[in-house]
C-alpha positions in Angstrom: 17.4 -14.3 -31.3 15.2 -12.7 -29.3 15.6 -14.6 -25.3 18.1 -16.5 -25.9 21.1 -15.2 -24.5 25.0 -15.9 -22.8 25.5 -15.2 -19.7 28.8 -15.7 -17.3 28.6 -18.2 -14.8 32.2 -18.4 -13.5 34.9 -16.2 -13.2 37.2 -16.2 -10.6 40.6 -16.4 -9.7 43.3 -19.9 -9.8 45.3 -19.7 -7.2 48.1 -22.6 -7.8 45.1 -24.1 -10.1 42.6 -23.9 -7.3 39.7 -21.6 -7.6 40.3 -18.5 -4.9 38.2 -15.6 -3.9 34.9 -14.1 -5.4 33.1 -15.1 -8.3 33.0 -12.3 -10.3 30.6 -13.1 -12.6 27.3 -11.1 -13.8 24.0 -11.5 -15.1 25.0 -9.5 -18.1 23.8 -10.8 -21.4 26.9 -11.4 -23.9 27.0 -9.6 -26.9 26.4 -11.4 -30.0 29.8 -9.8 -31.8 33.0 -9.9 -30.4 33.3 -7.8 -27.4 35.4 -6.9 -24.3 34.7 -7.7 -21.0 36.5 -6.5 -18.0 36.8 -8.0 -14.0 38.3 -6.6 -11.4 40.1 -8.3 -8.0 41.4 -5.8 -5.6 41.6 -5.2 -1.6 40.1 -7.9 0.1 39.1 -9.9 -3.1 42.9 -10.8 -3.0 43.4 -11.8 0.7 45.7 -14.8 1.1 47.4 -14.0 -2.2 51.2 -13.2 -2.2 53.8 -12.2 -4.8 54.8 -15.5 -5.8 51.2 -16.9 -6.0 50.9 -14.4 -9.3 54.2 -16.1 -10.6 53.0 -19.6 -10.3 52.3 -21.8 -13.3 49.2 -22.8 -12.3 47.8 -18.6 -11.2 45.2 -17.8 -13.5 41.8 -16.9 -14.2 38.5 -19.7 -14.8 35.5 -18.5 -17.1 32.6 -20.5 -18.0 29.6 -18.8 -19.4 25.5 -20.5 -19.3 23.6 -20.0 -22.7 19.7 -20.9 -23.2 17.9 -23.0 -25.3 18.7 -21.5 -28.8 21.5 -19.4 -27.5 25.2 -19.3 -30.1 27.8 -21.5 -27.9 30.0 -19.0 -26.0 33.0 -18.5 -27.0 36.5 -16.8 -25.2 39.7 -15.9 -27.5 41.8 -15.0 -25.3 42.4 -14.0 -21.7 44.6 -10.9 -20.4 45.4 -10.5 -17.0 47.0 -7.5 -15.6 49.2 -7.6 -12.4 49.6 -3.7 -10.7 51.6 -3.6 -7.3 54.1 -1.1 -5.5 57.0 -2.0 -4.4 59.3 0.6 -2.4 57.0 3.3 -3.6 57.0 2.8 -7.4 54.2 1.0 -9.0 54.9 -1.9 -11.8 52.4 -3.7 -14.0 53.1 -7.4 -15.3 50.7 -8.4 -18.1 49.7 -12.2 -18.6 48.1 -13.7 -21.6 46.1 -16.6 -22.5 44.3 -18.5 -25.0 40.5 -19.2 -24.7 39.2 -22.8 -25.8 
C-alpha cells in the first residue's frame, strides 16, 4: 500500500542481555517481500567488549521496527551474527544464529 511502511526502530547489540553500543537502525523502508538486512559494528562500536562477552549466553542483538498505520506487521525470521577477530596473527570467524519472532 502506498504510504504504508515499516522501518527499523532499534538494532542494538546485547552485552549480557543489556543494550550496548550504537543503535544501527536506519530509516530505510523494509521491503514487502523477504529480504536480507546487514548491520556492522566495528572498532569504537565495540569499545568495552571483551572475548568472553561474545560467548556469554545473553550476548545477541535486539531488533525492533516501527510500522505506519495500515502497514503489515514487521517480522524477523532469523538473525545471524558473524564475529570476525584476529588472534595470534590468524583471522577467525565465529557464527551464531537465532530464531526471530
